[in-house]
C-alpha positions in Angstrom: 13.5 1.7 8.4 13.3 5.4 9.2 11.7 6.5 12.5 9.0 8.3 10.6 8.2 5.3 8.4 8.4 3.1 11.5 5.8 5.2 13.3 3.5 5.4 10.2 3.6 1.6 9.5 3.0 0.8 13.2 -0.3 2.8 12.8 -1.0 1.8 9.2 0.1 -1.6 8.1 -1.0 -1.0 4.6 1.7 1.8 4.4 4.2 -0.9 5.2 3.1 -3.0 2.2 3.2 0.2 0.0 6.7 0.8 1.3 7.8 -2.8 0.6 6.3 -2.6 -2.9 8.2 0.6 -3.7 11.4 -0.9 -2.2 11.1 -4.1 -4.2 10.5 -2.1 -7.4 13.6 0.0 -6.7 15.7 -3.1 -6.0 14.6 -4.9 -9.2 15.3 -1.8 -11.3 18.6 -1.0 -9.7 20.1 -4.5 -10.0 19.1 -4.9 -13.7 19.7 -8.6 -14.1 22.6 -8.7 -11.6 22.3 -11.0 -8.6 20.6 -9.5 -5.6 22.6 -10.3 -2.4 20.9 -12.0 0.5 22.9 -11.3 3.6 21.7 -14.2 5.8 22.3 -16.8 3.2 25.4 -17.5 1.0 23.4 -17.6 -2.2 22.2 -14.3 -3.9 19.0 -14.2 -5.8 19.8 -14.9 -9.4 17.7 -14.8 -12.6 15.3 -17.5 -11.4 14.6 -16.0 -8.1 14.3 -12.5 -9.6 11.8 -13.8 -12.1 9.8 -15.2 -9.2 9.8 -11.9 -7.4 8.6 -10.2 -10.6 6.0 -12.8 -11.6 4.7 -13.7 -8.2 5.5 -11.3 -5.4 5.0 -8.0 -7.3 1.5 -9.0 -8.6 0.5 -10.2 -5.1 1.6 -6.9 -3.5 -0.2 -4.9 -6.3 -3.4 -7.0 -5.9 -3.3 -6.4 -2.1 -2.8 -2.6 -2.6 -5.6 -2.5 -5.3 -8.0 -4.3 -3.0 -7.2 -2.1 0.0 -7.7 0.9 -2.3 -11.2 -0.5 -3.2 -12.0 -1.0 0.5 -10.8 2.5 1.3 -12.9 4.0 -1.5 -16.1 2.4 0.0 -15.2 3.7 3.4 -14.5 7.2 2.0 -17.8 7.2 0.1 -19.7 6.1 3.2 -18.0 8.9 5.2 -18.8 11.5 2.6 -22.5 10.3 2.5 -22.7 10.6 6.3 -21.2 14.2 6.2 -23.7 15.2 3.5 -26.6 13.6 5.5 -25.5 15.5 8.7 -25.1 18.8 6.7 -28.6 18.3 5.2 -30.1 17.7 8.6 -28.4 20.8 10.0 -29.6 22.9 7.1 -33.1 21.6 7.5 -33.0 22.5 11.2 -32.0 26.1 10.4 -34.8 26.7 7.9 -37.8 28.2 9.7 -41.0 26.3 9.2 
C-alpha cells in the first residue's frame, strides 16, 4: 500500500474498502479466467473461487459502499441545512429593525 493511501485509509476506513473494491475489479479483469495466484497457499483461485469473488464479494463491497454513500448524503444534507440556518440567522441580525 502506498504511504499516501496508507495515511488516507488510517483516517478513513471507507477509503480502504473503496481501494479494495477497485483492486479486486482490476484483478478480476486482468486475469480474465486465468487462475489468480495466492502466495500463502499452494492453490490459486480457479474458476470456482473467481466466481465466488464475482458473485459474493463484489456485491457485498458494492452494497457497503452504496450504504456508506447514503449515510454520507444524509450527513452532507444536515451540514448544508445547518450552514443555511446559520447564514439566515446572520443575515437576520444584519437587517435593521
